[in-house]
C-alpha positions in Angstrom: 2.5 6.4 -44.3 2.3 3.4 -42.1 5.2 1.9 -40.7 6.0 -2.0 -40.0 9.3 -1.0 -38.3 10.1 0.5 -35.2 10.3 4.0 -36.6 9.6 7.4 -34.7 5.9 8.3 -35.6 5.9 11.4 -37.7 2.8 13.7 -37.4 0.9 14.1 -40.8 1.6 17.8 -40.7 5.2 17.3 -40.6 5.2 14.6 -43.5 3.1 16.7 -45.8 5.3 19.8 -45.0 8.2 17.8 -46.1 6.6 16.5 -49.3 5.7 20.3 -50.0 9.3 21.5 -49.3 10.6 19.0 -51.9 8.0 19.8 -54.4 8.7 23.6 -54.0 12.4 23.2 -54.3 12.1 21.1 -57.5 9.9 23.7 -59.0 12.4 26.4 -58.0 15.3 24.4 -59.6 13.3 23.8 -62.8 12.3 27.6 -63.1 15.9 28.5 -62.5 17.0 26.2 -65.1 14.3 27.7 -67.5 15.1 31.3 -67.0 18.9 31.0 -66.7 20.9 31.6 -70.0 22.3 28.2 -70.9 25.3 27.6 -72.8 26.5 31.1 -73.0 29.1 31.1 -70.1 29.3 27.5 -69.4 27.8 27.6 -66.0 24.2 26.5 -66.8 23.1 23.4 -68.6 20.4 23.5 -71.1 17.1 24.0 -69.3 15.3 20.7 -70.7 18.0 18.6 -69.0 17.4 20.5 -65.7 13.7 19.8 -66.1 14.1 16.3 -67.1 16.4 15.9 -64.0 13.9 17.5 -61.7 11.2 15.4 -63.0 13.2 12.2 -62.4 14.1 13.2 -58.8 10.4 14.0 -58.1 9.3 10.7 -59.6 11.7 8.6 -57.6 10.8 10.7 -54.4 7.0 10.2 -54.8 7.5 6.3 -55.5 8.7 6.0 -51.8 5.6 7.2 -50.1 3.3 5.9 -52.6 4.5 2.3 -52.7 4.5 1.9 -48.9 7.4 -0.7 -48.9 9.9 2.0 -47.9 8.6 2.3 -44.3 8.2 -1.6 -44.0 11.5 -2.7 -45.1 14.9 -1.3 -44.2 16.3 -2.9 -47.3 13.8 -1.1 -49.5 14.5 2.1 -47.7 18.2 1.9 -48.5 17.6 1.1 -52.1 15.2 3.9 -52.5 17.4 6.6 -50.8 20.3 5.4 -53.0 18.5 6.0 -56.1 17.2 9.3 -54.9 20.6 10.5 -53.8 22.1 9.3 -57.2 19.5 11.1 -59.2 19.9 14.3 -56.9 23.7 14.3 -57.7 23.0 14.1 -61.4 20.6 17.1 -60.8 23.2 19.0 -58.8 25.8 18.7 -61.5 23.0 20.2 -63.9 21.8 23.1 -61.6 23.5 24.6 -58.5 20.2 25.4 -57.1 19.7 21.6 -56.4 22.0 22.1 -53.2 19.0 23.1 -51.4 17.4 19.7 -51.7 20.1 18.4 -49.3 18.0 19.9 -46.5 15.1 17.5 -46.8 17.3 14.5 -47.7 19.0 14.9 -44.2 15.5 14.4 -42.6 14.9 11.3 -44.6 18.2 9.6 -44.0 17.9 10.3 -40.2 14.5 9.0 -40.1 14.7 5.8 -42.3 18.2 4.6 -41.5 19.9 3.4 -38.3 21.6 6.2 -36.4 25.3 5.3 -37.3 24.4 4.6 -41.0 22.2 7.7 -41.2 25.1 10.0 -39.8 27.6 8.6 -42.3 25.0 9.2 -45.1 24.4 12.7 -43.8 28.1 13.4 -43.8 28.5 12.1 -47.5 25.4 14.1 -48.7 26.9 17.1 -46.9 30.3 16.6 -48.9 28.4 15.9 -52.1 26.4 19.1 -51.6 29.6 21.3 -51.0 31.5 19.8 -54.0 28.6 20.0 -56.3 27.7 23.6 -55.6 31.5 24.5 -55.7 31.8 22.9 -59.0 29.4 25.5 -60.7 31.4 28.5 -59.0 34.6 30.1 -60.2 35.9 30.7 -56.6 35.7 28.4 -53.8 34.7 30.1 -50.5 34.0 29.2 -46.9 30.5 30.2 -47.1 30.0 27.1 -49.6 31.1 24.9 -46.6 29.2 26.7 -43.8 25.8 26.6 -45.3 25.4 22.7 -46.0 27.3 21.9 -42.5 25.1 24.4 -40.6 21.9 22.6 -42.3 23.1 19.3 -41.4 23.8 20.0 -38.0 20.4 21.8 -37.4 18.6 18.8 -38.9 20.7 16.5 -36.9 19.8 18.3 -33.5 16.1 18.6 -34.7 15.7 15.0 -35.5 17.5 13.6 -32.5 15.8 15.9 -30.2 12.2 15.0 -31.7 13.3 11.2 -31.3 14.3 11.7 -27.8 11.1 13.5 -26.9 9.1 10.8 -28.8 10.9 8.0 -26.7 10.3 9.9 -23.5 6.6 10.2 -24.6 6.3 6.4 -25.3 8.1 5.5 -22.1 5.5 7.7 -20.3 2.6 6.1 -22.2 3.8 2.7 -21.3 4.2 3.6 -17.6 0.6 5.0 -17.7 -0.6 1.7 -19.2 1.3 -0.3 -16.5 -0.2 2.1 -13.8 -3.6 1.6 -15.1 -3.1 -2.2 -15.2 -1.7 -2.0 -11.7 -4.6 0.1 -10.6 -7.2 -2.4 -12.1 -5.2 -5.4 -10.3 -5.1 -3.6 -7.1 -8.9 -2.8 -7.3 -9.6 -6.5 -7.9 -7.3 -7.6 -5.1 -9.0 -4.8 -2.8 -12.5 -6.2 -4.0 -11.5 -9.9 -3.1 -9.9 -8.9 0.1 -13.2 -6.9 1.1 -15.1 -10.0 0.0 -13.1 -12.2 2.3 -13.2 -9.9 5.0 -17.0 -9.5 5.0 -17.3 -13.3 4.8 -15.2 -13.5 7.9 -17.2 -10.8 9.6 -20.4 -12.5 8.8 -18.9 -15.9 10.0 -17.9 -14.5 13.3 -21.2 -12.7 13.7 -23.2 -15.8 12.7 -21.2 -17.8 15.2 -21.3 -15.6 18.1 -25.1 -14.6 17.6 -27.1 -16.8 15.8 -25.3 -20.2 16.4 -24.9 -19.4 20.2 -28.5 -18.3 20.4 -29.9 -21.4 18.6 -27.8 -23.6 20.8 -29.3 -21.8 23.8 -32.9 -22.3 22.4 -32.1 -26.1 21.8 -30.8 -26.3 25.3 -34.0 -24.6 26.8 -36.4 -26.6 24.7 -34.5 -29.9 25.7 -34.9 -28.9 29.3 -38.5 -28.0 28.8 -39.2 -31.2 27.2 -37.6 -33.1 30.4 -39.8 -31.0 32.6 -42.9 -32.6 30.8 -41.6 -36.1 30.7 -44.4 -38.3 32.1 -41.5 -40.7 33.4 -40.4 -38.1 35.7 -42.1 -35.6 37.8 -43.9 -33.2 35.6 -43.2 -29.5 36.3 -45.5 -27.5 33.8 -44.7 -24.2 35.3 -40.9 -24.8 34.9 -41.5 -25.9 31.1 -43.7 -22.8 30.5 -40.8 -20.7 31.9 -38.2 -22.5 29.9 -40.2 -22.1 26.7 -40.9 -18.4 27.2 -37.0 -18.0 27.7 -36.5 -19.9 24.4 -39.1 -17.6 22.8 -37.2 -14.5 24.0 -33.8 -15.9 23.0 -35.3 -16.5 19.4 -36.5 -12.8 19.5 -33.3 -11.5 20.4 -31.5 -13.7 17.9 -33.8 -12.3 15.1 -33.0 -8.6 16.3 -29.2 -9.5 16.2 -29.4 -10.9 12.8 -31.0 -7.9 11.4 -28.5 -5.7 12.9 -25.3 -7.6 12.1 -26.3 -7.8 8.4 -26.5 -4.1 8.4 -23.2 -3.9 10.4 -25.0 -2.1 13.2 -24.3 -2.0 16.9 -25.4 -5.2 18.6 -28.7 -4.7 20.5 -27.1 -5.2 23.9 -24.9 -2.0 23.4 -27.4 0.1 21.7 -27.7 3.0 24.1 -25.8 1.1 26.9 -22.5 0.7 28.1 -20.2 -2.4 27.8 -20.3 -3.1 31.5 -24.2 -2.9 31.5 -24.4 -5.2 28.6 -21.9 -7.8 30.1 -24.0 -7.7 33.6 -27.2 -8.5 31.4 -25.4 -11.1 29.5 -24.3 -12.8 32.7 -27.8 -12.6 34.2 -29.4 -14.0 31.0 -26.9 -17.0 30.9 -27.6 -17.8 34.5 -31.3 -17.7 33.9 -31.1 -19.9 30.8 -28.6 -22.5 32.5 -27.7 -24.0 35.7 -24.5 -22.1 36.1 -24.2 -19.2 38.3 -22.4 -16.5 36.3 -21.3 -13.2 38.1 -20.0 -10.1 36.6 -17.2 -8.0 38.2 -16.0 -4.6 37.0 -12.5 -3.5 38.1 -11.4 0.2 37.5 -13.1 3.3 36.7 -15.9 3.2 34.1 -14.8 4.8 30.9 -16.2 5.0 27.3 -14.4 2.8 24.8 -14.7 3.0 21.0 -17.6 0.9 19.6 -15.4 -1.6 17.8 -13.7 -2.3 21.3 -17.2 -2.6 23.0 -18.6 -5.0 20.2 -15.4 -7.1 20.3 -15.4 -7.8 24.0 -19.0 -8.3 24.1 -18.9 -10.9 21.4 -15.8 -12.6 23.1 -17.8 -12.7 26.3 -20.7 -14.3 24.5 -18.7 -16.9 22.8 -16.9 -17.9 25.9 -19.9 -18.2 28.0 -21.6 -20.2 25.3 -18.6 -22.6 25.5 -18.9 -22.8 29.1 -22.6 -23.6 29.0 -22.3 -26.1 26.2 -19.0 -27.9 26.8 -17.6 -27.4 30.5 -20.1 -28.8 32.7 -19.4 -26.0 35.2 -21.3 -24.8 38.0 -20.0 -21.3 38.3 -18.4 -18.7 36.1 -16.9 -15.1 36.5 -16.8 -12.5 33.9 -14.5 -9.6 34.9 -13.9 -6.3 32.9 -10.8 -4.5 34.0 -10.1 -1.0 32.9 -6.5 0.4 33.4 -4.8 3.5 32.2 -3.5 1.9 28.9 -5.1 -1.4 28.7 -8.6 -2.8 29.0 -9.0 -6.7 29.5 -11.9 -9.1 29.9 -11.5 -12.5 31.7 -14.0 -15.3 31.5 -13.2 -18.1 34.3 -15.3 -21.2 35.0 -14.9 -24.4 37.2 -15.7 -26.7 34.5 -14.0 -30.0 33.5 -11.3 -28.1 31.5 -9.2 -29.8 28.7 -5.5 -30.7 28.1 -3.7 -28.1 26.1 -2.5 -29.7 22.8 -5.5 -32.0 22.5 -7.6 -29.5 20.7 -7.9 -31.6 17.6 -9.3 -34.4 19.3 -11.6 -32.2 21.5 -12.8 -30.5 18.4 -13.5 -33.8 16.5 -15.4 -35.1 19.5 -17.5 -32.0 19.9 -18.5 -32.2 16.2 -19.3 -35.8 16.4 -21.7 -34.8 19.2 -23.3 -32.3 16.9 -21.7 -29.3 18.9 -19.8 -26.4 17.2 -16.3 -27.5 18.3 -15.4 -24.5 20.2 -13.8 -26.2 23.0 -10.6 -26.8 21.5 -7.8 -25.3 23.4 -5.4 -24.6 20.6 -7.9 -22.6 18.6 -8.8 -25.3 16.1 -12.5 -24.8 16.8 -14.1 -21.8 15.0 -15.3 -20.3 18.4 -11.8 -19.7 19.8 -10.5 -18.9 16.2 -13.4 -16.2 16.1 -12.3 -14.8 19.4 -8.6 -14.6 18.3 -9.5 -12.9 15.1 -11.7 -10.2 16.9 -8.7 -9.5 19.3 -6.2 -9.5 16.4 -8.2 -7.1 14.4 -8.0 -4.6 17.3 -4.1 -5.3 18.0 -5.0 -7.1 21.0 -4.2 -10.7 22.3 -6.4 -13.6 23.7 -4.9 -16.5 25.9 -6.5 -19.6 27.1 -5.5 -21.5 30.2 -6.8 -24.9 31.2 -6.1 -28.2 32.8 -8.4 -31.3 33.0 -10.6 -30.8 36.0 -9.2 -27.4 37.0 -11.5 -25.3 34.7 -10.8 -22.9 31.9 -9.9 -19.0 31.9 -10.0 -17.1 28.8 -8.3 -13.6 28.9 -8.2 -10.9 26.1 -6.2 -7.6 26.4 -6.7 -4.6 24.3 -4.7 -1.5 24.2 -7.0 1.6 25.1 -6.9 4.3 22.4 -5.1 7.3 23.6 -8.1 9.7 22.9 -10.3 7.3 25.2 -7.7 7.6 28.0 -7.5 11.5 27.7 -11.2 11.6 27.9 -11.2 9.7 31.0 -8.8 11.9 32.7 -10.9 14.9 31.6 -13.9 13.4 33.2 -12.2 12.7 36.4 -11.0 16.3 36.6 -14.6 17.7 36.1 -16.1 18.6 39.6 
């Protein structure tokens, strides 16, 4: 029957088993009352009284499950159990066989009443069973006490054990629900984190490829326009060369856009080493600007993991783009240094430089000019922030040194993976 209280749930089979047990015991008591000689020796009551007592107990018992209020109200449960036990005591006074009904009553008391009250009620019911059964006997024996006491003990152990298992099962169920909820929340958090990381990756790639490429195209086309200005000396050959460089830059940008959307290796690193890619970057920057960019490689060439190659190449691209757009430099040097445990990249120019701590003002001025604001010394511009993020993602560090009129130096240091260092040593030992 449904329960509106915090009662341990009882399977239908156990509940119906208890109902059948009570019915069977009442039928047994009634049959014994009918078949036993009444009034001859004074030990048995007239059978109609016994049958009527069984009917009364059965009716009171059936009223509880059928009404439904017993499980919903503790007060109704107490009233129902009180009436049931009073009727049972009356039946016990008529027939000694009614003592067996104490066994199912123990289950009801322990299930419907609070633990302390239930134990007290079980004790009183056990005493009533012993006294009621002994009242029909000529001699009082220890067996009359052992039977009800053992029965009460077995029921108490069974009910309390079942309730403990039920409580543990409920605790596990709640824990599973909490774990499922935590998993769902963690999945949502991971999804959001993945979305944020992907947006940051796209932002870095767009800034370091498309944005820089478009800026280069703009500078090349502006230079080509100046070469065709009638107010100046017209240099058609130089203008055509600049337009061709802009076209090639647009082609390269389109290829880069397709590859970073698919999270592929940059075109410059496709079937090429980092040193070769940096050398081509310096040559391209020299060709597209008036800055002489020189590449230097220090240390034995070694293969680095692709993420390290990509990060160093993107940082070099961003640093040289800053040099071209903002520094006014005439010379720049890109140095790749490979040591036993560290790989570093340095980009140094002889441009105007800036005063550390004035990044906000520099960044605002750059944005006002329509630039991307990457010249901020303290990383307020997205360019330097992107470089720092790339270095940090690989556990490295990026530093910026600059003074007004003294140029700018950007350095990034990354720890070499152990396996790469071991591979390099193995290559050196091969004859």
